[in-house]
C-alpha positions in Angstrom: -7.3 -19.7 -25.4 -8.2 -23.3 -24.8 -10.9 -25.0 -26.8 -14.2 -26.1 -25.2 -13.3 -29.7 -25.4 -14.4 -31.8 -22.4 -11.3 -33.2 -20.6 -11.0 -36.9 -20.0 -12.2 -38.2 -16.7 -15.2 -35.9 -16.3 -18.9 -36.3 -16.9 -21.2 -33.6 -17.9 -25.0 -33.3 -17.5 -27.5 -30.5 -18.3 -30.5 -29.9 -16.3 -33.4 -27.4 -16.4 -34.9 -25.6 -13.5 -38.4 -24.3 -14.0 -38.7 -20.8 -12.5 -41.7 -19.2 -11.0 -42.3 -17.1 -14.1 -42.3 -20.2 -16.3 -38.8 -19.7 -17.7 -36.2 -22.4 -17.5 -32.7 -21.9 -16.0 -30.2 -24.3 -17.6 -27.5 -25.8 -15.4 -24.3 -27.4 -16.7 -23.0 -30.0 -14.2 -19.4 -31.1 -14.5 -18.1 -33.8 -12.1 -15.4 -36.5 -12.0 -16.4 -39.8 -13.7 -15.3 -41.6 -10.6 -16.6 -40.3 -7.3 -16.1 -42.7 -4.4 -17.4 -40.2 -1.9 -19.2 -36.8 -1.7 -17.1 -33.9 -2.8 -17.1 -30.1 -2.5 -19.7 -28.5 -4.8 -18.9 -25.3 -6.6 -21.4 -23.0 -8.1 -19.3 -21.4 -10.9 -20.6 -18.3 -12.6 -19.1 -17.4 -16.0 -17.7 -14.0 -17.0 -18.6 -11.7 -19.8 -19.4 -8.3 -18.2 -22.9 -9.5 -17.2 -23.9 -9.2 -20.9 -22.2 -12.1 -22.7 -21.0 -15.6 -21.9 -22.4 -19.0 -21.2 -21.9 -21.9 -18.8 -19.6 -23.9 -21.0 -16.9 -21.3 -20.4 -16.1 -23.3 -17.3 -14.1 -25.6 -19.6 -11.6 -22.8 -20.4 -11.5 -21.2 -17.0 -9.9 -22.1 -13.6 -13.1 -23.9 -12.8 -12.3 -27.1 -14.7 -9.1 -27.6 -12.7 -11.2 -28.0 -9.6 -12.9 -31.0 -11.2 -9.9 -32.7 -12.8 -7.3 -32.0 -10.0 -9.4 -31.7 -6.9 -12.5 -33.9 -7.6 -15.0 -31.1 -7.1 -18.5 -31.0 -8.6 -19.2 -27.9 -10.7 -22.7 -26.5 -11.1 -22.6 -23.7 -13.8 -25.8 -21.7 -14.3 -26.7 -20.1 -17.7 -27.9 -17.0 -15.8 -29.9 -14.3 -17.5 -27.7 -11.9 -19.4 -28.1 -8.1 -19.2 -28.9 -7.9 -22.9 -32.1 -9.8 -22.0 -32.9 -8.4 -18.6 -30.9 -6.1 -16.3 -30.3 -6.6 -12.6 -31.6 -8.4 -10.6 -32.3 -11.2 -13.1 -28.8 -12.7 -13.0 -28.3 -12.8 -9.3 -31.8 -14.2 -8.8 -30.9 -17.0 -11.2 -27.6 -17.7 -9.4 -29.4 -17.8 -6.0 -32.0 -20.3 -7.4 -29.1 -22.5 -8.6 -27.5 -22.3 -5.2 -30.7 -23.4 -3.5 -30.9 -26.2 -6.1 -27.4 -27.4 -5.1 -28.4 -27.5 -1.4 -31.6 -29.4 -2.1 -30.0 -31.9 -4.4 -26.6 -32.2 -2.7 -27.0 -35.9 -2.0 -28.1 -36.7 -5.5 -25.2 -34.7 -7.0 -22.8 -36.4 -4.6 -22.0 -33.0 -3.0 -21.0 -32.4 0.6 -23.8 -30.2 2.0 -21.3 -28.5 4.3 -19.0 -27.6 1.4 -21.2 -25.6 -1.0 -18.8 -23.1 -2.5 -19.0 -20.3 -5.1 -16.7 -18.9 -7.7 -16.4 -17.2 -11.0 -14.2 -14.8 -13.0 -14.9 -11.2 -13.9 -18.7 -10.6 -13.9 -18.9 -14.1 -12.5 -16.7 -13.0 -9.7 -19.0 -10.0 -9.1 -21.9 -12.4 -8.9 -19.9 -14.6 -6.5 -19.5 -11.7 -4.1 -23.1 -10.6 -4.5 -24.4 -14.2 -4.0 -22.4 -14.6 -0.8 -23.9 -11.4 0.6 -27.4 -12.5 -0.5 -27.0 -15.9 1.0 -25.7 -14.4 4.3 -28.6 -12.0 4.5 -31.4 -14.5 3.8 -29.9 -17.2 6.0 -31.3 -20.2 4.0 -28.1 -21.6 2.7 -24.5 -21.3 3.9 -21.5 -20.9 1.5 -18.2 -22.4 2.8 -15.7 -20.6 0.5 -15.7 -18.0 -2.2 -13.4 -17.5 -5.2 -14.2 -14.2 -7.0 -11.4 -14.1 -9.5 -10.6 -10.5 -10.7 -14.2 -9.6 -9.9 -16.4 -6.9 -11.5 -17.6 -5.3 -8.2 -17.8 -1.5 -8.5 -20.1 0.4 -10.8 -18.1 3.5 -9.9 -14.7 4.4 -11.4 -11.6 3.4 -9.3 -8.0 4.5 -9.8 -7.4 1.4 -11.9 -10.6 1.4 -13.9 -11.2 5.1 -14.8 -8.4 5.5 -17.4 -7.7 1.9 -18.4 -6.9 1.1 -22.1 -5.7 -2.5 -21.8 -7.0 -5.2 -24.1 -10.0 -7.6 -23.3 -11.5 -5.2 -20.8 -11.0 -1.4 -20.3 -12.8 1.7 -19.1 -15.0 2.1 -22.2 -16.2 -1.5 -22.1 -16.7 -1.4 -18.3 -18.9 1.8 -18.5 -21.1 0.3 -21.2 -21.4 -3.0 -19.4 -22.5 -1.4 -16.1 -25.0 0.8 -17.9 -26.6 -2.2 -19.5 -26.6 -4.2 -16.3 -28.0 -1.5 -14.0 -30.3 0.2 -16.6 -32.6 2.5 -14.6 -30.4 2.3 -11.5 -27.4 3.6 -13.4 -26.1 6.8 -11.8 -28.1 6.6 -8.6 -26.5 6.8 -5.2 -28.6 4.0 -3.5 -27.6 1.1 -5.8 -28.0 -2.2 -3.9 -24.9 -4.1 -3.0 -26.4 -7.2 -4.6 -26.0 -5.2 -7.9 -22.6 -3.7 -7.2 -21.0 -5.5 -4.3 -18.5 -2.7 -3.7 -21.4 -0.8 -2.2 -21.5 -3.2 0.8 -20.6 -1.7 4.2 -20.9 -4.9 6.3 -18.6 -7.7 5.4 -19.1 -9.7 8.6 -20.3 -13.3 8.3 -19.2 -13.7 4.7 -17.3 -16.9 3.6 -13.5 -17.1 3.5 -12.1 -16.0 0.2 -9.3 -16.4 -2.3 -8.7 -14.4 -5.4 -6.0 -13.3 -7.8 -5.8 -10.2 -10.0 -3.4 -8.5 -12.5 -1.9 -5.2 -11.6 -2.7 -3.5 -15.0 -6.4 -4.5 -15.3 -9.4 -2.4 -14.5 -10.6 -4.5 -11.5 -7.2 -4.3 -9.7 -8.3 -1.7 -7.1 -11.8 -3.0 -6.4 -10.4 -6.5 -5.9 -7.8 -5.3 -3.4 -10.5 -3.3 -1.6 -12.8 -6.3 -1.4 -10.2 -8.5 0.2 -9.2 -5.7 2.6 -12.8 -5.2 3.7 -13.2 -9.0 4.3 -10.0 -9.0 6.4 -11.1 -6.0 8.4 -14.3 -7.8 9.2 -12.4 -10.8 10.5 -13.0 -13.0 7.4 -10.0 -15.1 6.2 -9.2 -13.7 2.8 -6.1 -13.9 0.6 -5.1 -12.4 -2.7 -2.3 -12.9 -5.2 -1.3 -10.0 -7.5 0.4 -10.8 -10.8 2.5 -8.2 -12.5 1.5 -7.5 -16.1 -1.7 -9.6 -16.1 -4.3 -7.9 -18.2 -8.0 -8.9 -17.6 -8.5 -12.7 -17.9 -4.8 -13.2 -18.7 -4.9 -16.7 -17.3 -7.6 -17.7 -19.8 -6.1 -15.9 -22.9 -2.5 -16.7 -22.2 -3.1 -20.1 -20.6 0.2 -21.6 -21.8 2.4 -18.8 -20.4 4.5 -19.9 -17.4 3.1 -17.2 -15.2 -0.5 -18.1 -16.1 0.3 -21.8 -15.3 1.7 -20.6 -12.0 -1.5 -18.7 -11.2 -3.5 -21.8 -12.0 -1.3 -24.0 -9.8 -1.6 -21.6 -6.8 -5.3 -21.3 -7.3 -5.7 -25.1 -7.1 -3.5 -25.0 -4.0 -5.8 -22.6 -2.2 -8.9 -24.6 -3.2 -7.3 -27.8 -1.8 -6.7 -25.9 1.5 -10.4 -24.8 1.5 -11.4 -28.4 1.0 -9.5 -29.4 4.1 -10.3 -26.5 6.3 -13.6 -24.6 5.4 -17.0 -26.1 6.2 -20.4 -24.5 6.5 -23.2 -26.8 7.8 -26.6 -25.9 6.4 -29.3 -24.4 8.6 -31.6 -26.9 10.1 -35.2 -26.9 9.1 -34.9 -24.6 6.1 
């Protein structure tokens, strides 16, 4: 896996948001050193099964390519992990960060009509949940979503129920969901902000792109998510990579097929930069 070394040509900044309960939410902001005009802003949420990880993982994920190759601005929240507090702490933090992006778009040199969201694994799950939450509340519009091999379904699927692959498998998945849901675990009425696969209305969600491996636990739920978006009339595309285990593109980043996945991902983002816009609601 790549080191956490900051690439040349990017500038980093750390900010603290004071929350209503007195806590501070840390944001890592990554942007090109030279920014002649406002760019797309991407709220990027790290992976780690909702229980581990930190904002700096953006440097070893697909996110950093959006800055170095596409000129985007990343805002990466250090959201509350489930080892500290269960759902809904993490999604609340991510929503606060999204509202911060909207409010400070001009200062961050972000296009207000191109607020986007993305993340891998649990960060992909938070991406989907955040898009649903933003749609339902109507205070901020997301132009494009990139939930990469997302952790969406707290129930077993055909690809997650007997998975023994490395990095992430059935056992780790079960433990992570129990920790994230805590008292909600096992209930039928789990909110879709917690487990986005529980959503039944996909209308009005942002256009999406993702990729997933065919041997990893989240293969089936990722396919289902894209199928549901398409059925609701939302532009959505997916690439499936044979033999990719979970987070293959991060752990095997020098492999030719991982490099190809990265190249294709950047291509889809460039398309989104040119075609997907979501003006913000007036007066909110």
